[in-house]
Structures are given as C-alpha cells and as structure tokens.
N, CA, C and O atoms as CSV, one atom per row, in Angstrom:
chain,resi,resn,atom,element,x,y,z
A,1,MET,N,N,64.918,-21.788,-78.460
A,1,MET,CA,C,64.699,-23.076,-79.093
A,1,MET,C,C,63.825,-23.959,-78.220
A,1,MET,O,O,63.034,-24.741,-78.745
A,2,ARG,N,N,63.946,-23.856,-76.903
A,2,ARG,CA,C,63.186,-24.706,-76.004
A,2,ARG,C,C,61.694,-24.583,-76.271
A,2,ARG,O,O,61.002,-25.597,-76.359
A,3,LYS,N,N,61.181,-23.356,-76.404
A,3,LYS,CA,C,59.760,-23.173,-76.680
A,3,LYS,C,C,59.398,-23.715,-78.054
A,3,LYS,O,O,58.324,-24.290,-78.229
A,4,ILE,N,N,60.266,-23.540,-79.014
A,4,ILE,CA,C,60.007,-24.044,-80.365
A,4,ILE,C,C,59.861,-25.552,-80.336
A,4,ILE,O,O,58.948,-26.095,-80.958
A,5,LEU,N,N,60.755,-26.245,-79.619
A,5,LEU,CA,C,60.754,-27.695,-79.624
A,5,LEU,C,C,59.534,-28.286,-78.942
A,5,LEU,O,O,59.075,-29.366,-79.315
A,6,THR,N,N,59.002,-27.585,-77.941
A,6,THR,CA,C,57.888,-28.169,-77.206
A,6,THR,C,C,56.539,-27.570,-77.556
A,6,THR,O,O,55.510,-28.119,-77.160
A,7,GLY,N,N,56.508,-26.450,-78.292
A,7,GLY,CA,C,55.236,-25.793,-78.490
A,7,GLY,C,C,54.720,-25.735,-79.903
A,7,GLY,O,O,53.572,-25.345,-80.113
A,8,PHE,N,N,55.513,-26.104,-80.878
A,8,PHE,CA,C,55.110,-25.991,-82.268
A,8,PHE,C,C,55.300,-27.317,-82.972
A,8,PHE,O,O,56.046,-28.175,-82.500
A,9,GLY,N,N,54.633,-27.487,-84.087
A,9,GLY,CA,C,54.862,-28.650,-84.937
A,9,GLY,C,C,56.210,-28.526,-85.617
A,9,GLY,O,O,56.834,-27.465,-85.601
A,10,THR,N,N,56.648,-29.616,-86.211
A,10,THR,CA,C,57.961,-29.653,-86.839
A,10,THR,C,C,58.123,-28.590,-87.910
A,10,THR,O,O,59.149,-27.911,-87.934
A,11,ALA,N,N,57.158,-28.421,-88.788
A,11,ALA,CA,C,57.284,-27.447,-89.868
A,11,ALA,C,C,57.463,-26.038,-89.312
A,11,ALA,O,O,58.296,-25.277,-89.806
A,12,ALA,N,N,56.688,-25.688,-88.289
A,12,ALA,CA,C,56.816,-24.370,-87.677
A,12,ALA,C,C,58.161,-24.217,-86.993
A,12,ALA,O,O,58.780,-23.156,-87.068
A,13,ALA,N,N,58.616,-25.266,-86.329
A,13,ALA,CA,C,59.911,-25.222,-85.651
A,13,ALA,C,C,61.026,-24.983,-86.643
A,13,ALA,O,O,61.911,-24.164,-86.395
A,14,VAL,N,N,60.998,-25.677,-87.755
A,14,VAL,CA,C,62.037,-25.518,-88.763
A,14,VAL,C,C,62.020,-24.096,-89.315
A,14,VAL,O,O,63.080,-23.494,-89.491
A,15,ALA,N,N,60.846,-23.554,-89.589
A,15,ALA,CA,C,60.742,-22.205,-90.137
A,15,ALA,C,C,61.285,-21.170,-89.162
A,15,ALA,O,O,62.009,-20.260,-89.568
A,16,VAL,N,N,60.948,-21.296,-87.889
A,16,VAL,CA,C,61.407,-20.333,-86.894
A,16,VAL,C,C,62.892,-20.495,-86.641
A,16,VAL,O,O,63.606,-19.499,-86.527
A,17,ILE,N,N,63.377,-21.726,-86.550
A,17,ILE,CA,C,64.791,-21.956,-86.304
A,17,ILE,C,C,65.636,-21.414,-87.442
A,17,ILE,O,O,66.727,-20.896,-87.203
A,18,ALA,N,N,65.165,-21.520,-88.656
A,18,ALA,CA,C,65.919,-21.020,-89.801
A,18,ALA,C,C,66.157,-19.520,-89.689
A,18,ALA,O,O,67.104,-18.993,-90.272
A,19,GLN,N,N,65.301,-18.831,-88.942
A,19,GLN,CA,C,65.432,-17.390,-88.783
A,19,GLN,C,C,66.204,-17.025,-87.524
A,19,GLN,O,O,66.455,-15.841,-87.297
A,20,SER,N,N,66.587,-17.982,-86.703
A,20,SER,CA,C,67.272,-17.699,-85.452
A,20,SER,C,C,68.422,-18.674,-85.259
A,20,SER,O,O,68.739,-19.460,-86.152
A,21,ALA,N,N,69.037,-18.619,-84.098
A,21,ALA,CA,C,70.112,-19.559,-83.798
A,21,ALA,C,C,69.560,-20.972,-83.876
A,21,ALA,O,O,68.506,-21.258,-83.306
A,22,SER,N,N,70.251,-21.848,-84.566
A,22,SER,CA,C,69.705,-23.181,-84.804
A,22,SER,C,C,70.190,-24.210,-83.801
A,22,SER,O,O,69.910,-25.397,-83.965
A,23,ALA,N,N,70.902,-23.798,-82.774
A,23,ALA,CA,C,71.428,-24.773,-81.822
A,23,ALA,C,C,71.533,-24.164,-80.433
A,23,ALA,O,O,71.670,-22.952,-80.267
A,24,GLU,N,N,71.466,-25.033,-79.454
A,24,GLU,CA,C,71.699,-24.651,-78.070
A,24,GLU,C,C,72.689,-25.638,-77.490
A,24,GLU,O,O,72.740,-26.796,-77.905
A,25,ILE,N,N,73.474,-25.180,-76.534
A,25,ILE,CA,C,74.470,-26.034,-75.897
A,25,ILE,C,C,73.912,-26.547,-74.576
A,25,ILE,O,O,73.407,-25.778,-73.758
A,26,TYR,N,N,74.012,-27.858,-74.384
A,26,TYR,CA,C,73.654,-28.512,-73.128
A,26,TYR,C,C,74.904,-29.199,-72.590
A,26,TYR,O,O,75.820,-29.518,-73.348
A,27,VAL,N,N,74.938,-29.425,-71.280
A,27,VAL,CA,C,76.096,-30.051,-70.653
A,27,VAL,C,C,75.672,-31.382,-70.050
A,27,VAL,O,O,74.767,-31.443,-69.218
A,28,ARG,N,N,76.346,-32.450,-70.484
A,28,ARG,CA,C,76.059,-33.786,-69.952
A,28,ARG,C,C,77.108,-34.137,-68.911
A,28,ARG,O,O,78.011,-33.341,-68.653
A,29,LYS,N,N,77.007,-35.305,-68.315
A,29,LYS,CA,C,77.917,-35.716,-67.249
A,29,LYS,C,C,79.375,-35.526,-67.672
A,29,LYS,O,O,79.719,-35.665,-68.845
A,30,GLY,N,N,80.211,-35.210,-66.706
A,30,GLY,CA,C,81.619,-34.987,-66.984
A,30,GLY,C,C,81.907,-33.648,-67.630
A,30,GLY,O,O,83.035,-33.393,-68.053
A,31,GLY,N,N,80.893,-32.782,-67.714
A,31,GLY,CA,C,81.080,-31.464,-68.295
A,31,GLY,C,C,81.132,-31.447,-69.815
A,31,GLY,O,O,81.521,-30.439,-70.406
A,32,GLN,N,N,80.747,-32.541,-70.455
A,32,GLN,CA,C,80.758,-32.599,-71.913
A,32,GLN,C,C,79.663,-31.707,-72.487
A,32,GLN,O,O,78.496,-31.823,-72.114
A,33,GLU,N,N,80.050,-30.815,-73.398
A,33,GLU,CA,C,79.086,-29.932,-74.041
A,33,GLU,C,C,78.518,-30.611,-75.281
A,33,GLU,O,O,79.244,-31.238,-76.053
A,34,VAL,N,N,77.205,-30.475,-75.458
A,34,VAL,CA,C,76.504,-31.082,-76.581
A,34,VAL,C,C,75.716,-29.998,-77.311
A,34,VAL,O,O,74.939,-29.263,-76.702
A,35,ASN,N,N,75.922,-29.910,-78.604
A,35,ASN,CA,C,75.203,-28.981,-79.462
A,35,ASN,C,C,73.890,-29.662,-79.865
A,35,ASN,O,O,73.913,-30.651,-80.597
A,36,VAL,N,N,72.751,-29.147,-79.397
A,36,VAL,CA,C,71.437,-29.725,-79.681
A,36,VAL,C,C,70.749,-28.827,-80.699
A,36,VAL,O,O,70.545,-27.637,-80.457
A,37,SER,N,N,70.390,-29.415,-81.853
A,37,SER,CA,C,69.821,-28.604,-82.922
A,37,SER,C,C,68.774,-29.383,-83.698
A,37,SER,O,O,68.720,-30.612,-83.646
A,38,VAL,N,N,67.942,-28.637,-84.420
A,38,VAL,CA,C,66.966,-29.216,-85.340
A,38,VAL,C,C,67.404,-28.835,-86.745
A,38,VAL,O,O,67.586,-27.658,-87.056
A,39,LYS,N,N,67.569,-29.842,-87.585
A,39,LYS,CA,C,67.939,-29.630,-88.985
A,39,LYS,C,C,66.977,-30.439,-89.845
A,39,LYS,O,O,66.815,-31.642,-89.641
A,40,ASP,N,N,66.352,-29.788,-90.790
A,40,ASP,CA,C,65.395,-30.445,-91.674
A,40,ASP,C,C,64.321,-31.204,-90.896
A,40,ASP,O,O,63.903,-32.289,-91.302
A,41,GLY,N,N,63.875,-30.626,-89.772
A,41,GLY,CA,C,62.814,-31.230,-88.975
A,41,GLY,C,C,63.250,-32.402,-88.123
A,41,GLY,O,O,62.403,-33.119,-87.589
A,42,ARG,N,N,64.543,-32.618,-87.983
A,42,ARG,CA,C,65.068,-33.740,-87.195
A,42,ARG,C,C,66.007,-33.218,-86.119
A,42,ARG,O,O,66.706,-32.223,-86.310
A,43,LEU,N,N,66.008,-33.914,-84.971
A,43,LEU,CA,C,66.808,-33.509,-83.819
A,43,LEU,C,C,68.178,-34.191,-83.833
A,43,LEU,O,O,68.291,-35.401,-84.028
A,44,PHE,N,N,69.211,-33.376,-83.619
A,44,PHE,CA,C,70.583,-33.871,-83.543
A,44,PHE,C,C,71.225,-33.397,-82.249
A,44,PHE,O,O,70.986,-32.272,-81.808
A,45,CYS,N,N,72.039,-34.253,-81.637
A,45,CYS,CA,C,72.729,-33.954,-80.389
A,45,CYS,C,C,74.202,-34.312,-80.595
A,45,CYS,O,O,74.580,-35.478,-80.481
A,46,THR,N,N,75.023,-33.321,-80.894
A,46,THR,CA,C,76.397,-33.554,-81.307
A,46,THR,C,C,77.366,-33.072,-80.229
A,46,THR,O,O,77.341,-31.904,-79.841
A,47,ARG,N,N,78.214,-33.974,-79.751
A,47,ARG,CA,C,79.210,-33.606,-78.748
A,47,ARG,C,C,80.177,-32.609,-79.379
A,47,ARG,O,O,80.730,-32.862,-80.450
A,48,VAL,N,N,80.377,-31.476,-78.710
A,48,VAL,CA,C,81.193,-30.391,-79.247
A,48,VAL,C,C,82.649,-30.802,-79.407
A,48,VAL,O,O,83.286,-30.427,-80.392
A,49,SER,N,N,83.186,-31.558,-78.467
A,49,SER,CA,C,84.618,-31.868,-78.464
A,49,SER,C,C,85.088,-32.682,-79.663
A,49,SER,O,O,86.222,-32.518,-80.114
A,50,ASP,N,N,84.231,-33.559,-80.186
A,50,ASP,CA,C,84.696,-34.446,-81.257
A,50,ASP,C,C,83.666,-34.719,-82.349
A,50,ASP,O,O,83.917,-35.529,-83.241
A,51,GLY,N,N,82.508,-34.054,-82.294
A,51,GLY,CA,C,81.497,-34.231,-83.336
A,51,GLY,C,C,80.706,-35.518,-83.252
A,51,GLY,O,O,79.987,-35.857,-84.192
A,52,TYR,N,N,80.819,-36.256,-82.136
A,52,TYR,CA,C,80.089,-37.521,-81.978
A,52,TYR,C,C,78.594,-37.237,-81.904
A,52,TYR,O,O,78.143,-36.471,-81.052
A,53,GLU,N,N,77.825,-37.858,-82.801
A,53,GLU,CA,C,76.376,-37.639,-82.880
A,53,GLU,C,C,75.623,-38.694,-82.078
A,53,GLU,O,O,75.846,-39.892,-82.255
A,54,MET,N,N,74.723,-38.242,-81.187
A,54,MET,CA,C,73.982,-39.159,-80.325
A,54,MET,C,C,72.522,-39.327,-80.730
A,54,MET,O,O,72.008,-40.442,-80.647
A,55,CYS,N,N,71.831,-38.280,-81.163
A,55,CYS,CA,C,70.393,-38.370,-81.450
A,55,CYS,C,C,70.095,-38.853,-82.862
A,55,CYS,O,O,69.049,-39.460,-83.092
A,56,ASN,N,N,70.968,-38.605,-83.792
A,56,ASN,CA,C,70.864,-39.146,-85.156
A,56,ASN,C,C,69.525,-38.917,-85.836
A,56,ASN,O,O,68.951,-39.843,-86.410
A,57,GLY,N,N,69.028,-37.698,-85.777
A,57,GLY,CA,C,67.836,-37.353,-86.542
A,57,GLY,C,C,66.527,-37.832,-85.962
A,57,GLY,O,O,65.689,-38.360,-86.693
A,58,MET,N,N,66.326,-37.661,-84.659
A,58,MET,CA,C,65.054,-38.032,-84.036
A,58,MET,C,C,63.922,-37.186,-84.603
A,58,MET,O,O,64.148,-36.072,-85.075
A,59,THR,N,N,62.711,-37.715,-84.557
A,59,THR,CA,C,61.550,-36.992,-85.059
A,59,THR,C,C,60.640,-36.565,-83.907
A,59,THR,O,O,60.522,-37.247,-82.890
A,60,GLU,N,N,60.006,-35.415,-84.106
A,60,GLU,CA,C,59.127,-34.857,-83.076
A,60,GLU,C,C,57.807,-35.611,-83.037
A,60,GLU,O,O,57.250,-35.969,-84.074
A,61,GLN,N,N,57.321,-35.845,-81.834
A,61,GLN,CA,C,56.041,-36.519,-81.611
A,61,GLN,C,C,54.972,-35.489,-81.238
A,61,GLN,O,O,55.297,-34.346,-80.918
A,62,ALA,N,N,53.719,-35.886,-81.277
A,62,ALA,CA,C,52.609,-34.985,-80.981
A,62,ALA,C,C,52.687,-34.382,-79.581
A,62,ALA,O,O,52.201,-33.273,-79.359
A,63,ASP,N,N,53.296,-35.104,-78.629
A,63,ASP,CA,C,53.389,-34.604,-77.253
A,63,ASP,C,C,54.590,-33.687,-77.029
A,63,ASP,O,O,54.822,-33.245,-75.904
A,64,GLY,N,N,55.362,-33.392,-78.089
A,64,GLY,CA,C,56.514,-32.503,-77.965
A,64,GLY,C,C,57.822,-33.224,-77.699
A,64,GLY,O,O,58.885,-32.605,-77.738
A,65,SER,N,N,57.764,-34.524,-77.429
A,65,SER,CA,C,58.995,-35.291,-77.243
A,65,SER,C,C,59.578,-35.629,-78.615
A,65,SER,O,O,58.921,-35.441,-79.639
A,66,TRP,N,N,60.798,-36.122,-78.627
A,66,TRP,CA,C,61.477,-36.520,-79.857
A,66,TRP,C,C,61.901,-37.969,-79.698
A,66,TRP,O,O,62.414,-38.342,-78.642
A,67,THR,N,N,61.702,-38.802,-80.724
A,67,THR,CA,C,62.070,-40.210,-80.633
A,67,THR,C,C,62.841,-40.644,-81.871
A,67,THR,O,O,62.750,-40.036,-82.937
A,68,GLY,N,N,63.600,-41.714,-81.692
A,68,GLY,CA,C,64.351,-42.265,-82.806
A,68,GLY,C,C,64.883,-43.649,-82.466
A,68,GLY,O,O,64.951,-44.031,-81.298
A,69,ARG,N,N,65.259,-44.397,-83.501
A,69,ARG,CA,C,65.720,-45.775,-83.319
A,69,ARG,C,C,67.222,-45.913,-83.564
A,69,ARG,O,O,67.750,-47.023,-83.510
A,70,LYS,N,N,67.914,-44.814,-83.831
A,70,LYS,CA,C,69.335,-44.893,-84.145
A,70,LYS,C,C,70.195,-44.110,-83.157
A,70,LYS,O,O,71.302,-43.691,-83.495
A,71,MET,N,N,69.690,-43.909,-81.930
A,71,MET,CA,C,70.435,-43.147,-80.947
A,71,MET,C,C,71.715,-43.882,-80.570
A,71,MET,O,O,71.739,-45.111,-80.513
A,72,LYS,N,N,72.767,-43.129,-80.315
A,72,LYS,CA,C,74.058,-43.686,-79.906
A,72,LYS,C,C,74.409,-43.175,-78.515
A,72,LYS,O,O,74.058,-42.054,-78.147
A,73,HIS,N,N,75.103,-44.005,-77.749
A,73,HIS,CA,C,75.591,-43.623,-76.425
A,73,HIS,C,C,77.105,-43.536,-76.517
A,73,HIS,O,O,77.754,-44.510,-76.899
A,74,PRO,N,N,77.677,-42.392,-76.176
A,74,PRO,CA,C,79.118,-42.220,-76.356
A,74,PRO,C,C,79.976,-43.141,-75.489
A,74,PRO,O,O,81.167,-43.302,-75.758
A,75,ASP,N,N,79.401,-43.738,-74.470
A,75,ASP,CA,C,80.163,-44.633,-73.598
A,75,ASP,C,C,79.980,-46.104,-73.968
A,75,ASP,O,O,80.461,-46.990,-73.262
A,76,MET,N,N,79.285,-46.360,-75.071
A,76,MET,CA,C,79.033,-47.730,-75.531
A,76,MET,C,C,79.729,-47.927,-76.876
A,76,MET,O,O,80.097,-46.950,-77.528
A,77,PRO,N,N,79.914,-49.181,-77.298
A,77,PRO,CA,C,80.517,-49.414,-78.621
A,77,PRO,C,C,79.722,-48.717,-79.720
A,77,PRO,O,O,78.492,-48.684,-79.680
A,78,ARG,N,N,80.420,-48.169,-80.683
A,78,ARG,CA,C,79.780,-47.371,-81.744
A,78,ARG,C,C,78.805,-48.160,-82.603
A,78,ARG,O,O,77.911,-47.566,-83.206
A,79,PHE,N,N,78.948,-49.489,-82.679
A,79,PHE,CA,C,78.030,-50.270,-83.516
A,79,PHE,C,C,76.650,-50.412,-82.882
A,79,PHE,O,O,75.702,-50.789,-83.570
A,80,MET,N,N,76.511,-50.121,-81.590
A,80,MET,CA,C,75.230,-50.263,-80.896
A,80,MET,C,C,74.324,-49.066,-81.169
A,80,MET,O,O,74.772,-47.920,-81.145
A,81,SER,N,N,73.047,-49.342,-81.428
A,81,SER,CA,C,72.033,-48.299,-81.573
A,81,SER,C,C,70.941,-48.547,-80.548
A,81,SER,O,O,70.686,-49.686,-80.156
A,82,PHE,N,N,70.302,-47.472,-80.120
A,82,PHE,CA,C,69.281,-47.546,-79.087
A,82,PHE,C,C,68.002,-46.881,-79.564
A,82,PHE,O,O,68.040,-45.965,-80.385
A,83,ASN,N,N,66.866,-47.344,-79.047
A,83,ASN,CA,C,65.602,-46.631,-79.201
A,83,ASN,C,C,65.648,-45.507,-78.176
A,83,ASN,O,O,65.790,-45.761,-76.980
A,84,GLY,N,N,65.531,-44.280,-78.633
A,84,GLY,CA,C,65.723,-43.160,-77.721
A,84,GLY,C,C,64.581,-42.180,-77.693
A,84,GLY,O,O,63.759,-42.112,-78.607
A,85,THR,N,N,64.555,-41.413,-76.603
A,85,THR,CA,C,63.562,-40.365,-76.400
A,85,THR,C,C,64.245,-39.161,-75.772
A,85,THR,O,O,65.060,-39.304,-74.860
A,86,VAL,N,N,63.911,-37.975,-76.264
A,86,VAL,CA,C,64.384,-36.720,-75.678
A,86,VAL,C,C,63.162,-35.900,-75.305
A,86,VAL,O,O,62.236,-35.750,-76.102
A,87,VAL,N,N,63.164,-35.369,-74.082
A,87,VAL,CA,C,62.097,-34.501,-73.602
A,87,VAL,C,C,62.742,-33.214,-73.103
A,87,VAL,O,O,63.647,-33.252,-72.269
A,88,PHE,N,N,62.278,-32.077,-73.611
A,88,PHE,CA,C,62.805,-30.788,-73.195
A,88,PHE,C,C,62.024,-30.255,-72.009
A,88,PHE,O,O,60.800,-30.367,-71.948
A,89,MET,N,N,62.766,-29.662,-71.051
A,89,MET,CA,C,62.177,-29.043,-69.870
A,89,MET,C,C,62.644,-27.591,-69.823
A,89,MET,O,O,63.281,-27.121,-70.766
A,90,GLU,N,N,62.344,-26.890,-68.765
A,90,GLU,CA,C,62.657,-25.459,-68.667
A,90,GLU,C,C,64.121,-25.149,-68.964
A,90,GLU,O,O,64.406,-24.392,-69.892
A,91,ASP,N,N,65.048,-25.710,-68.208
A,91,ASP,CA,C,66.478,-25.422,-68.383
A,91,ASP,C,C,67.305,-26.679,-68.577
A,91,ASP,O,O,68.508,-26.682,-68.317
A,92,SER,N,N,66.663,-27.750,-69.033
A,92,SER,CA,C,67.369,-29.015,-69.202
A,92,SER,C,C,66.622,-29.883,-70.206
A,92,SER,O,O,65.549,-29.525,-70.693
A,93,LEU,N,N,67.212,-31.016,-70.497
A,93,LEU,CA,C,66.523,-32.020,-71.297
A,93,LEU,C,C,66.798,-33.377,-70.678
A,93,LEU,O,O,67.827,-33.589,-70.036
A,94,SER,N,N,65.875,-34.277,-70.878
A,94,SER,CA,C,66.017,-35.659,-70.428
A,94,SER,C,C,66.199,-36.517,-71.671
A,94,SER,O,O,65.426,-36.417,-72.623
A,95,ILE,N,N,67.221,-37.358,-71.656
A,95,ILE,CA,C,67.478,-38.235,-72.787
A,95,ILE,C,C,67.557,-39.659,-72.272
A,95,ILE,O,O,68.223,-39.929,-71.273
A,96,LYS,N,N,66.868,-40.579,-72.964
A,96,LYS,CA,C,66.815,-41.975,-72.538
A,96,LYS,C,C,66.950,-42.871,-73.760
A,96,LYS,O,O,66.367,-42.605,-74.811
A,97,GLY,N,N,67.730,-43.939,-73.604
A,97,GLY,CA,C,67.885,-44.904,-74.676
A,97,GLY,C,C,67.837,-46.320,-74.138
A,97,GLY,O,O,68.324,-46.591,-73.041
A,98,CYS,N,N,67.241,-47.238,-74.921
A,98,CYS,CA,C,67.126,-48.638,-74.511
A,98,CYS,C,C,67.445,-49.560,-75.692
A,98,CYS,O,O,67.090,-49.281,-76.837
A,99,ALA,N,N,68.129,-50.670,-75.377
A,99,ALA,CA,C,68.400,-51.716,-76.371
A,99,ALA,C,C,68.623,-53.024,-75.631
A,99,ALA,O,O,69.373,-53.074,-74.656
A,100,LEU,N,N,67.976,-54.075,-76.093
A,100,LEU,CA,C,68.143,-55.413,-75.532
A,100,LEU,C,C,68.003,-55.451,-74.011
A,100,LEU,O,O,68.770,-56.127,-73.325
A,101,GLY,N,N,67.025,-54.726,-73.497
A,101,GLY,CA,C,66.767,-54.731,-72.062
A,101,GLY,C,C,67.667,-53.824,-71.248
A,101,GLY,O,O,67.483,-53.709,-70.037
A,102,PHE,N,N,68.630,-53.180,-71.872
A,102,PHE,CA,C,69.519,-52.238,-71.198
A,102,PHE,C,C,69.036,-50.832,-71.491
A,102,PHE,O,O,68.889,-50.444,-72.650
A,103,CYS,N,N,68.789,-50.065,-70.431
A,103,CYS,CA,C,68.361,-48.676,-70.604
A,103,CYS,C,C,69.273,-47.757,-69.812
A,103,CYS,O,O,69.781,-48.130,-68.754
A,104,ASP,N,N,69.474,-46.571,-70.322
A,104,ASP,CA,C,70.253,-45.546,-69.637
A,104,ASP,C,C,69.566,-44.210,-69.873
A,104,ASP,O,O,69.004,-43.975,-70.943
A,105,SER,N,N,69.609,-43.351,-68.894
A,105,SER,CA,C,69.025,-42.027,-69.053
A,105,SER,C,C,69.924,-41.005,-68.389
A,105,SER,O,O,70.656,-41.316,-67.450
A,106,GLU,N,N,69.860,-39.786,-68.889
A,106,GLU,CA,C,70.627,-38.680,-68.342
A,106,GLU,C,C,69.774,-37.431,-68.425
A,106,GLU,O,O,68.838,-37.349,-69.221
A,107,THR,N,N,70.112,-36.460,-67.592
A,107,THR,CA,C,69.534,-35.129,-67.683
A,107,THR,C,C,70.679,-34.191,-68.010
A,107,THR,O,O,71.686,-34.156,-67.303
A,108,TRP,N,N,70.523,-33.433,-69.082
A,108,TRP,CA,C,71.540,-32.459,-69.493
A,108,TRP,C,C,71.040,-31.085,-69.161
A,108,TRP,O,O,69.881,-30.761,-69.421
A,109,GLN,N,N,71.909,-30.259,-68.580
A,109,GLN,CA,C,71.561,-28.885,-68.219
A,109,GLN,C,C,71.878,-27.938,-69.368
A,109,GLN,O,O,72.916,-28.059,-70.017
A,110,LYS,N,N,70.976,-26.998,-69.612
A,110,LYS,CA,C,71.221,-25.995,-70.640
A,110,LYS,C,C,72.333,-25.071,-70.157
A,110,LYS,O,O,72.335,-24.643,-69.003
A,111,LYS,N,N,73.264,-24.768,-71.032
A,111,LYS,CA,C,74.395,-23.913,-70.674
A,111,LYS,C,C,73.978,-22.461,-70.708
A,111,LYS,O,O,74.792,-21.578,-70.435
C-alpha cells in the first residue's frame, strides 16, 4: 500500500487496492494500532481498539500527501476538527493536524 499511496493517482490506487489488502496497520504512541486504508479514493485512519476515526476521508494531493479538514485527535474533545496532513515514508507515516493555532504531529511506525 505504501507504494500505491505515494506513487499513483487516486484512481489507480483505488483500482490496485481493490485487488489487494486494503489496509495496513501502523502503531502510534502508547502502542495504539491504527488501521490505515483507502476507501473510495479517500484515506481513513481508524484506531483498532475502538473504531475511532482520525483521518476522516482525506484526499490525495499531487505530491503524494493526503490532506483533509475534518481530522480528529483521539486525545482531544471529539467536537474538535483539525486541518490535517498525512505523508507516507518507507516504514512509517507522519500525521499532523492544526486548529486555532494549536498543532500536533506524530510519526506512526508500520507494524
């Protein structure tokens, strides 16, 4: 999936993912596992333990990153949304969200 997310356009990614495993597991701080997947051309990052969704359908950009305006942070109140960005690397991803001058970022390791 890593190569699909960074090397192809959304339509190609969706077509290839439909023929293969549609999700990969990443581990965020505290050992929390997150199921990272592309569905209908949108990126989702769902915590395995309770189904909490963080990426909320981000869209792929021309540079291979994914962005969205409805990102959620599991350690913040659920009503808060952030402008977020996800960038995939070799064995990890970088996720960053900002709202009202507050920004937080994490690096998740691929399991």
